[in-house]
Backbone as CSV, one residue per row, in Angstrom:
resi,resn,N_x,N_y,N_z,CA_x,CA_y,CA_z,C_x,C_y,C_z
1,MET,248.081,164.502,28.946,247.819,165.469,28.024,249.035,165.872,27.352
2,ASP,249.081,165.814,25.871,250.252,166.176,25.262,250.444,167.775,25.205
3,THR,251.707,168.237,24.847,251.973,169.638,24.800,251.124,170.515,24.015
4,LYS,250.785,170.023,22.794,250.016,170.742,21.892,248.533,171.006,22.443
5,GLU,248.029,169.911,23.073,246.635,170.166,23.561,246.712,170.928,24.788
6,LEU,247.742,170.873,25.658,247.879,171.727,26.847,247.891,173.123,26.410
7,LEU,248.767,173.538,25.438,248.877,174.908,24.945,247.654,175.477,24.469
8,LYS,246.902,174.607,23.766,245.644,175.020,23.147,244.563,175.342,24.374
9,LYS,244.553,174.492,25.347,243.747,174.783,26.482,244.142,176.061,27.255
10,VAL,245.460,176.207,27.491,245.916,177.394,28.123,245.529,178.633,27.340
11,ARG,245.641,178.593,26.088,245.273,179.757,25.117,243.832,180.016,25.250
12,LYS,243.056,178.998,25.203,241.575,179.163,25.272,241.151,179.923,26.505
13,ILE,241.750,179.450,27.716,241.399,180.016,29.011,242.008,181.524,29.003
14,GLU,243.142,181.693,28.384,243.786,183.119,28.483,242.787,184.047,27.746
15,ILE,242.313,183.643,26.594,241.496,184.470,25.734,240.161,184.815,26.573
16,LYS,239.595,183.876,27.026,238.276,184.036,27.812,238.486,184.953,29.055
17,THR,239.473,184.490,29.962,239.571,185.166,31.204,240.438,186.582,31.070
18,ARG,241.086,186.656,30.063,241.852,187.983,29.850,240.940,189.065,29.462
19,ARG,240.011,188.664,28.581,239.016,189.503,28.043,238.082,190.021,29.320
20,LEU,237.795,189.129,30.214,237.039,189.481,31.407,237.877,190.474,32.314
21,SER,239.064,190.177,32.514,239.925,190.993,33.477,240.284,192.366,32.813
22,ASP,240.345,192.358,31.506,240.676,193.681,30.829,239.464,194.483,30.862
23,HIS,238.237,194.085,30.528,237.124,194.872,30.377,236.190,195.049,31.531
24,ILE,236.251,194.066,32.566,235.387,194.087,33.609,236.086,194.222,34.960
25,PHE,237.068,193.331,35.252,237.616,193.206,36.549,238.802,194.123,36.905
26,GLY,239.541,194.521,35.882,240.769,195.331,36.136,240.485,196.466,37.068
27,GLY,239.537,197.328,36.609,239.204,198.590,37.368,238.622,198.253,38.736
28,GLU,237.673,197.169,38.754,237.036,196.844,40.050,238.135,196.317,40.965
29,TYR,238.963,195.465,40.529,240.077,194.925,41.310,240.910,196.099,41.903
30,HIS,241.292,196.967,41.005,242.177,198.096,41.499,241.511,199.001,42.571
31,SER,240.216,199.201,42.455,239.580,200.017,43.403,239.227,199.261,44.704
32,THR,239.048,197.981,44.637,238.841,197.196,45.815,239.977,196.990,46.646
33,PHE,241.153,196.654,45.994,242.290,196.352,46.792,243.360,197.442,46.633
34,LYS,243.352,198.315,47.683,244.190,199.475,47.683,245.724,199.058,47.951
35,GLY,246.558,200.063,47.421,247.958,199.925,47.595,248.380,200.094,49.132
36,ARG,249.668,200.140,49.343,250.103,200.083,50.687,250.140,201.537,51.330
37,GLY,249.703,202.459,50.624,249.642,203.998,51.010,249.999,204.817,49.931
38,MET,250.339,206.081,50.234,250.666,207.107,49.249,252.096,207.426,49.303
39,THR,252.607,207.660,48.144,254.031,207.920,48.001,254.218,209.271,47.272
40,PHE,255.227,210.042,47.673,255.438,211.328,46.978,255.799,211.158,45.437
41,SER,255.190,212.062,44.608,255.414,211.841,43.151,256.079,213.103,42.614
42,GLU,255.609,214.343,42.856,256.193,215.452,42.256,255.574,216.726,43.043
43,VAL,256.275,217.927,42.637,255.799,219.192,43.181,255.358,220.010,41.899
44,ARG,254.100,220.621,42.013,253.662,221.458,40.888,252.894,222.654,41.506
45,GLN,252.691,223.606,40.590,252.005,224.863,40.975,250.636,224.587,41.471
46,TYR,250.218,225.308,42.475,248.942,225.226,43.197,247.822,225.632,42.128
47,GLN,246.774,224.811,42.077,245.579,225.078,41.314,244.358,225.220,42.020
48,PHE,243.422,225.937,41.550,242.156,226.098,42.378,241.552,224.775,42.603
49,GLY,241.153,224.545,43.902,240.596,223.300,44.302,241.509,222.282,44.904
50,ASP,242.822,222.550,44.780,243.855,221.720,45.484,243.648,221.771,46.980
51,ASP,243.999,220.649,47.693,244.061,220.590,49.038,245.189,221.437,49.595
52,VAL,244.884,222.478,50.347,245.890,223.408,50.922,246.895,222.653,51.897
53,ARG,246.381,221.519,52.490,247.239,220.858,53.391,248.426,220.289,52.660
54,ASN,248.317,220.167,51.328,249.471,219.485,50.530,250.524,220.657,50.117
55,ILE,250.278,221.921,50.485,251.179,223.007,50.051,252.650,222.725,50.550
56,ASP,253.610,222.789,49.575,255.028,222.700,49.915,255.581,224.083,50.192
57,TRP,255.618,224.349,51.449,256.025,225.780,51.924,257.493,226.124,51.508
58,ASN,258.316,225.214,51.462,259.776,225.505,51.116,259.803,225.978,49.643
59,VAL,259.061,225.218,48.706,259.124,225.658,47.333,258.355,226.844,47.090
60,THR,257.276,227.108,47.890,256.387,228.213,47.744,257.252,229.426,48.201
61,ALA,257.935,229.419,49.136,258.843,230.593,49.740,259.920,230.850,48.729
62,ARG,260.444,229.826,48.076,261.633,229.979,47.217,261.083,230.657,45.779
63,THR,259.934,230.222,45.373,259.501,230.727,44.032,258.527,231.825,44.126
64,SER,258.045,232.110,45.384,256.997,233.200,45.513,255.677,232.842,44.888
65,GLN,255.580,231.571,44.570,254.280,231.012,44.010,253.896,229.902,44.766
66,PRO,252.596,229.614,45.037,252.188,228.561,45.865,252.288,227.202,44.998
67,HIS,252.983,226.245,45.645,253.196,224.914,45.009,252.668,223.814,45.964
68,ILE,252.123,222.819,45.448,251.750,221.691,46.375,252.496,220.356,45.993
69,LYS,252.571,219.540,46.905,253.125,218.150,46.689,252.095,217.196,46.177
70,VAL,252.430,216.502,45.208,251.454,215.589,44.562,251.888,214.026,45.026
71,PHE,250.905,213.319,45.463,251.083,211.948,45.909,250.421,210.983,45.008
72,GLU,250.884,209.813,44.899,250.151,208.779,44.192,250.282,207.422,44.951
73,GLU,249.217,206.622,44.724,249.154,205.354,45.406,250.313,204.491,45.131
74,GLU,250.862,204.018,46.295,252.002,203.066,46.207,251.360,201.629,45.919
75,ARG,251.176,201.282,44.627,250.337,200.209,44.156,250.746,198.831,44.369
76,GLU,251.942,198.613,44.252,252.469,197.147,44.172,251.881,196.264,45.378
77,LEU,251.109,195.271,45.016,250.561,194.286,45.924,250.891,192.915,45.475
78,THR,250.654,191.950,46.387,250.893,190.576,46.050,249.612,189.770,46.194
79,MET,249.252,189.014,45.173,248.042,188.138,45.248,248.513,186.731,45.459
80,MET,247.946,186.000,46.334,248.161,184.590,46.483,246.894,183.729,46.100
81,LEU,246.997,182.864,45.275,245.975,181.949,44.906,246.157,180.774,45.594
82,MET,245.287,180.279,46.541,245.332,178.946,47.184,244.372,178.150,46.609
83,VAL,244.712,177.083,45.944,243.765,176.147,45.275,243.779,174.795,45.716
84,ASP,242.475,174.318,46.085,242.263,172.895,46.510,242.278,171.962,45.302
85,VAL,243.170,170.939,45.357,243.297,170.025,44.175,242.999,168.618,44.666
86,SER,242.282,168.558,45.733,241.877,167.190,46.275,240.881,166.529,45.350
87,GLY,240.553,165.350,45.530,239.691,164.436,44.766,238.359,165.028,44.572
88,SER,237.697,165.650,45.530,236.283,166.185,45.405,236.181,167.210,44.404
89,GLU,237.267,167.845,43.997,237.253,168.905,42.899,236.936,168.449,41.545
90,MET,237.124,167.016,41.439,236.783,166.442,40.117,235.279,166.152,39.897
91,PHE,234.431,166.670,40.779,233.061,166.372,40.695,232.367,167.394,39.801
92,GLY,231.311,166.895,39.052,230.636,167.870,38.226,229.421,167.116,37.575
93,THR,228.184,167.695,37.655,227.138,167.088,36.958,226.599,168.004,35.838
94,HIS,227.244,169.139,35.596,226.761,169.941,34.477,227.992,169.841,33.402
95,ASN,228.109,170.964,32.673,229.093,170.818,31.545,230.595,170.968,31.982
96,GLN,230.718,171.370,33.230,232.101,171.518,33.740,232.314,170.904,35.182
97,PHE,233.491,170.387,35.408,233.851,169.977,36.791,234.153,171.245,37.577
98,LYS,234.153,171.025,38.843,234.560,172.116,39.842,235.933,172.643,39.426
99,ASN,236.792,171.671,39.263,238.122,172.247,39.126,238.413,173.054,37.783
100,GLU,237.425,172.872,36.799,237.573,173.692,35.688,237.108,175.092,35.938
101,ILE,236.031,175.198,36.704,235.522,176.577,36.981,236.571,177.278,37.879
102,VAL,237.253,176.507,38.795,238.160,177.007,39.641,239.391,177.684,38.856
103,THR,239.827,176.930,37.843,240.910,177.365,36.955,240.475,178.611,36.269
104,GLU,239.291,178.751,35.750,238.865,180.030,35.146,238.809,181.118,36.041
105,ILE,238.253,180.991,37.291,238.203,182.028,38.261,239.601,182.438,38.684
106,ALA,240.477,181.500,38.820,241.846,181.916,39.303,242.643,182.600,38.211
107,ALA,242.447,182.190,36.941,243.019,182.826,35.757,242.497,184.335,35.626
108,THR,241.231,184.474,35.879,240.619,185.807,35.803,241.153,186.781,36.804
109,LEU,241.348,186.278,38.039,241.819,187.043,39.129,243.407,187.341,38.918
110,ALA,244.076,186.411,38.371,245.457,186.545,38.088,245.755,187.623,36.986
111,PHE,244.963,187.587,35.950,245.116,188.572,34.929,244.768,190.009,35.388
112,SER,243.666,190.070,36.254,243.374,191.306,36.896,244.453,191.976,37.730
113,ALA,245.156,191.074,38.382,246.284,191.485,39.302,247.431,191.921,38.424
114,THR,247.632,191.146,37.397,248.797,191.481,36.433,248.604,192.730,35.705
115,GLN,247.314,193.039,35.356,246.928,194.324,34.740,247.288,195.490,35.647
116,ASN,247.294,195.203,36.911,247.493,196.349,37.872,249.024,196.266,38.367
117,ASN,249.828,195.449,37.655,251.267,195.402,37.965,251.485,194.802,39.305
118,ASP,250.657,193.928,39.719,250.850,193.190,41.070,251.446,191.841,40.869
119,LYS,252.055,191.326,41.933,252.727,189.986,41.793,251.661,188.962,42.177
120,ILE,251.768,187.685,41.474,250.880,186.604,41.774,251.588,185.341,42.067
121,GLY,251.195,184.642,43.208,251.722,183.442,43.547,250.739,182.463,43.592
122,LEU,251.094,181.119,43.666,250.128,179.916,43.640,250.521,178.889,44.693
123,ILE,249.544,178.511,45.503,249.636,177.289,46.456,248.620,176.325,46.069
124,LEU,249.071,175.048,45.663,248.123,174.013,45.274,248.104,173.124,46.535
125,PHE,247.014,172.764,47.083,247.024,171.972,48.346,245.940,170.855,48.220
126,SER,246.284,169.725,48.899,245.325,168.630,49.188,245.350,168.508,50.732
127,ASP,245.848,167.386,51.169,246.057,167.283,52.632,247.515,167.672,52.938
128,ASP,248.323,168.043,51.791,249.626,168.440,51.920,249.794,169.597,50.989
129,ILE,250.946,170.317,50.895,251.150,171.324,50.017,251.772,170.605,48.785
130,GLU,251.034,170.561,47.687,251.366,169.881,46.479,252.373,170.647,45.671
131,LEU,252.104,172.020,45.567,253.031,172.925,44.703,253.008,174.315,45.242
132,TYR,254.138,175.020,45.347,254.228,176.350,45.636,254.967,177.033,44.592
133,ILE,254.428,178.169,44.052,254.974,179.007,43.104,255.108,180.412,43.675
134,PRO,256.325,180.845,43.999,256.515,182.206,44.623,255.869,183.378,43.809
135,PRO,255.446,184.452,44.308,254.858,185.449,43.614,255.893,186.170,42.661
136,LYS,255.363,186.440,41.495,256.164,187.087,40.506,255.167,187.858,39.534
137,LYS,255.707,188.825,38.786,254.858,189.660,37.886,254.882,189.038,36.484
138,GLY,253.967,189.489,35.611,254.053,189.248,34.162,253.174,188.185,33.598
139,ARG,252.876,188.345,32.341,251.965,187.401,31.499,252.507,186.028,31.590
140,SER,253.763,185.849,31.336,254.414,184.475,31.084,254.221,183.689,32.531
141,HIS,254.328,184.478,33.584,254.186,183.913,34.940,252.730,183.381,35.129
142,VAL,251.809,184.263,34.654,250.352,183.868,34.797,250.113,182.686,33.906
143,LEU,250.635,182.603,32.734,250.447,181.471,31.940,250.987,180.137,32.514
144,ARG,251.988,180.263,33.199,252.581,179.080,33.885,251.720,178.627,35.002
145,ILE,251.055,179.580,35.767,250.158,179.192,36.768,248.952,178.513,36.134
146,ILE,248.430,179.024,35.038,247.293,178.375,34.303,247.591,176.963,33.930
147,ARG,248.864,176.760,33.400,249.318,175.428,32.918,249.207,174.500,34.160
148,GLU,249.727,174.924,35.286,249.697,174.095,36.476,248.294,173.758,36.946
149,LEU,247.464,174.772,36.796,246.130,174.420,37.212,245.347,173.531,36.372
150,ILE,245.832,173.485,35.009,245.078,172.502,34.152,245.720,171.108,34.291
151,GLU,247.049,170.929,34.283,247.540,169.640,34.112,248.160,169.025,35.403
152,PHE,248.208,169.741,36.572,248.833,169.266,37.652,248.179,168.047,38.213
153,GLN,248.854,167.014,38.528,248.356,165.766,39.117,248.834,165.661,40.610
154,PRO,247.850,165.885,41.548,248.210,165.773,42.908,248.586,164.438,43.425
155,LYS,249.445,164.229,44.377,249.811,163.024,44.946,248.724,162.462,45.861
156,SER,247.954,163.356,46.468,246.844,162.927,47.415,245.524,163.405,46.912
157,LYS,244.498,162.741,47.314,243.123,163.061,46.939,242.393,163.705,48.120
158,LYS,243.132,163.733,49.321,242.442,164.167,50.569,242.696,165.759,50.680
159,THR,241.896,166.252,51.709,241.936,167.716,51.976,242.343,168.039,53.283
160,ASN,243.198,169.049,53.481,243.557,169.612,54.793,243.727,171.178,54.606
161,VAL,242.557,171.893,54.767,242.574,173.354,54.486,243.485,174.046,55.628
162,SER,243.471,173.402,56.808,244.293,174.022,57.906,245.763,174.115,57.599
163,ASN,246.286,173.024,57.073,247.692,172.962,56.679,248.049,174.002,55.594
164,ALA,247.034,174.220,54.736,247.381,175.232,53.709,247.524,176.712,54.251
165,PHE,246.648,177.006,55.303,246.740,178.287,55.891,248.037,178.364,56.761
166,LYS,248.399,177.315,57.417,249.717,177.231,58.039,250.822,177.553,57.290
167,PHE,250.907,176.890,55.981,251.900,177.119,55.089,251.975,178.611,54.574
168,LEU,250.778,179.138,54.357,250.657,180.499,53.911,251.414,181.445,54.926
169,SER,251.001,181.248,56.130,251.618,182.068,57.207,253.079,181.985,57.329
170,ASN,253.675,180.821,56.952,255.135,180.624,56.942,255.767,181.301,55.716
171,VAL,255.223,181.224,54.591,255.858,181.777,53.393,255.626,183.226,53.152
172,MET,254.413,183.755,53.582,254.145,185.118,53.352,254.093,185.939,54.587
173,LYS,255.212,186.585,54.715,255.437,187.500,55.884,254.792,188.895,55.733
174,LYS,254.790,189.350,54.586,254.056,190.632,54.253,252.568,190.418,53.747
175,LYS,251.865,191.494,54.082,250.358,191.409,53.680,250.139,191.085,52.268
176,ALA,249.280,190.195,51.972,248.933,189.782,50.686,247.428,189.681,50.503
177,ILE,247.001,189.785,49.184,245.533,189.526,48.938,245.428,188.032,48.636
178,VAL,244.623,187.283,49.455,244.668,185.817,49.262,243.214,185.372,48.856
179,PHE,243.135,184.601,47.752,241.937,183.919,47.358,242.067,182.379,47.614
180,VAL,241.155,181.809,48.404,241.238,180.347,48.689,240.022,179.766,47.899
181,LEU,240.390,178.892,46.857,239.291,178.348,45.991,239.262,176.848,46.361
182,SER,238.056,176.489,46.915,237.777,175.118,47.394,236.332,174.831,47.407
183,ASP,235.956,173.579,47.671,234.572,173.315,48.020,234.320,173.334,49.488
184,PHE,235.366,173.414,50.292,235.441,173.521,51.663,234.680,172.354,52.373
185,ILE,234.732,171.182,51.781,234.178,170.012,52.420,235.199,169.619,53.554
186,ALA,235.438,170.420,54.505,236.525,170.157,55.484,236.123,170.883,56.638
187,ASP,236.813,170.730,57.812,236.658,171.485,59.051,238.059,171.470,59.788
188,ASP,237.975,172.101,60.995,239.188,172.187,61.790,240.262,173.165,61.236
189,TYR,239.798,174.163,60.489,240.723,175.123,59.899,240.613,176.520,60.481
190,LYS,239.498,176.714,61.330,239.110,177.978,61.907,240.369,178.716,62.487
191,GLN,241.085,178.106,63.346,242.176,178.740,64.145,243.243,179.268,63.174
192,ASN,243.815,178.433,62.201,244.810,178.816,61.230,244.302,179.888,60.194
193,LEU,243.057,179.822,60.035,242.369,180.828,59.121,242.479,182.227,59.798
194,LYS,242.141,182.193,61.199,242.075,183.354,61.918,243.459,183.998,62.058
195,ILE,244.494,183.132,62.245,245.852,183.705,62.200,246.323,184.295,60.920
196,SER,245.886,183.634,59.758,246.336,184.165,58.448,245.569,185.424,58.129
197,ALA,244.141,185.462,58.575,243.458,186.604,58.186,243.874,187.827,59.115
198,GLY,244.624,187.631,60.171,245.073,188.774,61.008,246.230,189.485,60.193
199,ARG,246.816,188.793,59.276,247.880,189.497,58.408,247.486,189.785,57.041
200,HIS,246.680,188.975,56.507,246.326,189.006,55.013,244.883,189.270,54.751
201,ASP,244.599,189.831,53.487,243.204,190.083,53.087,242.748,188.837,52.398
202,ILE,241.908,188.032,53.106,241.528,186.757,52.622,240.106,186.646,52.175
203,THR,239.931,186.036,51.128,238.599,185.704,50.537,238.440,184.263,50.277
204,GLY,237.410,183.580,50.727,237.176,182.140,50.347,236.155,182.106,49.234
205,ILE,236.534,181.392,48.222,235.618,181.216,47.093,235.201,179.754,47.118
206,ARG,233.912,179.469,47.561,233.360,178.142,47.513,232.815,177.824,46.196
207,VAL,233.371,176.901,45.470,232.883,176.329,44.226,232.253,174.982,44.444
208,TYR,230.896,174.960,44.087,230.233,173.724,44.488,229.212,173.269,43.339
209,ASP,228.698,172.113,43.380,227.779,171.637,42.503,226.449,171.363,43.404
210,GLN,225.257,171.828,42.907,224.140,171.674,43.781,223.752,170.234,43.936
211,HIS,224.149,169.276,43.188,223.801,167.879,43.315,224.772,167.190,44.491
212,GLU,225.733,168.013,44.974,226.481,167.504,46.165,225.712,167.651,47.485
213,ALA,224.788,168.610,47.535,224.157,168.944,48.657,223.118,167.836,49.160
214,GLU,222.667,166.966,48.333,221.825,165.897,48.725,221.933,164.691,47.796
215,ILE,221.590,163.485,48.412,221.657,162.292,47.579,220.268,161.937,47.074
216,PRO,220.180,161.772,45.795,218.836,161.409,45.183,218.395,159.960,45.572
217,ASN,217.221,159.600,45.570,216.688,158.320,45.824,216.896,157.409,44.632
218,LEU,217.957,156.624,44.594,218.279,155.667,43.506,218.354,154.250,44.020
219,GLY,217.931,154.069,45.203,217.925,152.573,45.659,219.356,152.251,46.128
220,MET,219.677,151.025,46.055,221.001,150.604,46.405,222.055,150.879,45.310
221,VAL,223.048,151.685,45.558,224.043,151.984,44.614,225.434,151.912,45.253
222,GLN,226.379,151.746,44.313,227.873,151.684,44.731,228.347,153.114,44.608
223,MET,229.060,153.606,45.706,229.562,154.887,45.626,231.041,154.922,45.971
224,GLU,231.761,155.783,45.341,233.194,155.918,45.714,233.431,157.197,46.225
225,ASP,234.183,157.289,47.385,234.575,158.468,48.112,235.785,159.097,47.308
226,ALA,235.528,160.260,46.758,236.430,160.843,45.829,237.819,161.185,46.477
227,GLU,237.855,161.268,47.870,239.110,161.626,48.474,239.795,160.451,49.064
228,THR,239.020,159.281,49.505,239.671,158.156,50.074,239.680,156.992,49.085
229,GLY,238.932,157.084,48.023,238.953,155.923,47.001,238.036,154.736,47.566
230,GLU,237.479,154.899,48.759,236.814,153.777,49.248,235.433,153.619,48.567
231,ILE,235.089,152.209,48.217,233.873,152.059,47.602,232.849,151.419,48.566
232,MET,231.644,151.904,48.497,230.605,151.451,49.519,229.402,151.277,48.792
233,LEU,228.606,150.331,49.421,227.253,150.135,48.926,226.273,150.913,49.789
234,VAL,225.545,151.916,49.142,224.864,152.872,49.904,223.322,152.720,49.548
235,ASN,222.485,152.596,50.595,221.080,152.663,50.344,220.441,153.955,50.277
236,THR,220.451,154.474,49.027,219.848,155.874,48.862,218.405,155.990,49.012
237,GLY,217.751,154.881,49.087,216.345,154.756,49.335,215.854,155.079,50.737
238,SER,216.979,154.975,51.685,216.650,155.285,53.112,216.651,156.758,53.334
239,LYS,215.515,157.220,53.900,215.303,158.609,54.304,216.428,158.982,55.350
240,GLN,216.781,158.113,56.200,217.799,158.468,57.269,219.142,158.613,56.637
241,VAL,219.578,157.845,55.592,220.745,158.032,54.988,220.921,159.292,54.143
242,ARG,219.823,159.657,53.589,219.792,160.947,52.858,219.820,162.152,53.736
243,LEU,219.143,161.970,54.876,219.057,163.000,55.956,220.463,163.196,56.511
244,ASP,221.147,162.109,56.897,222.419,162.158,57.436,223.442,162.914,56.576
245,TYR,223.288,162.516,55.332,224.292,163.091,54.324,223.985,164.545,54.172
246,SER,222.679,164.907,54.077,222.362,166.350,53.974,222.815,167.106,55.105
247,THR,222.742,166.581,56.300,223.166,167.275,57.522,224.689,167.485,57.584
248,PHE,225.389,166.356,57.256,226.888,166.429,57.019,227.289,167.524,56.096
249,TYR,226.701,167.606,54.953,227.064,168.665,54.051,226.762,170.073,54.505
250,ASP,225.498,170.227,55.100,225.076,171.532,55.551,226.070,172.070,56.810
251,ASP,226.471,171.078,57.561,227.453,171.420,58.659,228.637,172.016,58.125
252,LYS,229.244,171.402,57.029,230.499,171.852,56.507,230.310,173.271,55.893
253,VAL,229.164,173.465,55.211,229.000,174.798,54.640,228.757,175.883,55.669
254,THR,228.157,175.558,56.891,227.979,176.415,58.006,229.249,176.699,58.578
255,TYR,230.119,175.749,58.757,231.438,175.888,59.300,232.203,176.878,58.525
256,TYR,232.214,176.650,57.235,232.996,177.577,56.260,232.521,179.023,56.391
257,LYS,231.177,179.269,56.358,230.701,180.666,56.478,230.994,181.248,57.858
258,ASP,230.898,180.495,58.788,231.037,180.999,60.194,232.564,181.295,60.500
259,SER,233.359,180.382,59.948,234.870,180.554,60.147,235.378,181.777,59.506
260,PHE,235.000,181.993,58.182,235.479,183.022,57.464,234.907,184.380,57.955
261,THR,233.662,184.369,58.275,233.048,185.649,58.792,233.710,186.108,60.056
262,LYS,233.784,185.170,60.997,234.269,185.484,62.440,235.813,185.925,62.349
263,SER,236.505,185.456,61.238,237.878,185.756,61.048,238.119,187.190,60.410
264,GLY,236.984,187.767,59.933,237.061,188.995,59.209,237.415,188.802,57.728
265,ALA,237.281,187.609,57.232,237.669,187.280,55.819,236.273,187.265,54.985
266,GLY,236.442,187.525,53.708,235.274,187.604,52.823,234.940,186.200,52.253
267,THR,233.690,186.058,51.726,233.304,184.793,51.223,232.533,185.033,49.764
268,ILE,232.736,184.122,48.890,231.951,184.111,47.641,231.545,182.691,47.482
269,ASP,230.198,182.452,47.241,229.698,181.137,46.840,229.353,181.130,45.442
270,CYS,229.927,180.135,44.697,229.742,180.059,43.333,229.350,178.567,42.827
271,ARG,228.097,178.497,42.460,227.723,177.120,41.921,228.195,176.964,40.520
272,VAL,228.501,175.733,40.147,229.173,175.446,38.840,228.280,175.933,37.716
273,ASP,226.951,175.959,37.897,226.095,176.295,36.740,225.614,177.864,36.772
274,GLU,226.312,178.550,37.701,226.141,179.955,37.758,227.217,180.820,37.114
275,SER,226.984,182.054,36.898,228.028,182.911,36.371,228.949,183.404,37.431
276,TYR,230.232,182.962,37.355,231.157,183.413,38.446,231.436,184.859,38.061
277,VAL,231.250,185.322,36.895,231.512,186.775,36.527,230.677,187.666,37.440
278,LYS,229.383,187.344,37.481,228.459,188.078,38.345,228.871,187.990,39.803
279,LYS,229.161,186.843,40.171,229.576,186.599,41.634,230.753,187.460,42.011
280,LEU,231.802,187.432,41.251,233.082,188.240,41.458,232.702,189.773,41.444
281,LEU,232.011,190.163,40.447,231.787,191.586,40.362,230.852,192.152,41.481
282,GLY,229.925,191.293,41.940,228.971,191.673,43.008,229.848,191.748,44.279
283,TYR,230.810,190.844,44.423,231.653,190.915,45.619,232.517,192.125,45.670
284,PHE,233.177,192.454,44.577,234.121,193.618,44.410,233.394,194.867,44.740
285,LYS,232.053,194.929,44.200,231.349,196.146,44.432,230.838,196.353,45.781
286,ARG,230.665,195.277,46.487,230.138,195.454,47.879,231.191,195.770,48.838
287,ARG,232.461,195.498,48.517,233.523,195.820,49.424,233.884,197.319,49.511
């Protein structure tokens, strides 16, 4: 992709997702993810209805007028976006591939965080850590993240979600808001997720295509595994083959939901042909 085309794509995503974060998600994000506590702001005269527990007795005695301490939320937070860039993210039977929806969701979340003056970082992972961008503030930083999400070419097509959580625990020592965007066609990450969820506020966003859940009856067809590149001849006319695949897929989805729920982490399921706006808003309102 040449620079001109890339900038055009970045701009298009910025316009769409920034409008969402400005008008819809900014306030919801702020109220859902609280700051680290309250910090002292100023002292002012007591007004009817103020909490008497906040009276500053020193100033009150000095001025002979009741004064109270005013506190404000210590807002600055850090958001980490963990994005699966393995081969299976390039699947799509509708107008968009999974990785395109993932990019839009990540951009919307990033602009919501930036609107609240929070830092945003990025981890792109396959079966290895492909890219790490440390958390920073500002629009130009968010645009860099969007550029990477659009044009990054991973070295591997495989997935290892467990490694990604292990890396998160190593680089993020302070509590962060973490969104993990993947199709979660993986397992063996429960333990490292649990460790990460003990320190961070984690939400898994499963982006999937409904046609991944089952194989249609098309007779004998050649299929390529998106993550291994292996080409196989598959008899999709076989009920057993279709049942085995459906069971495999359902097991992965069950593992994902079970792992996140038992770790105290949140989950959002977003099908590529559904509105991720409604999904995110519903999630923020439920919390």
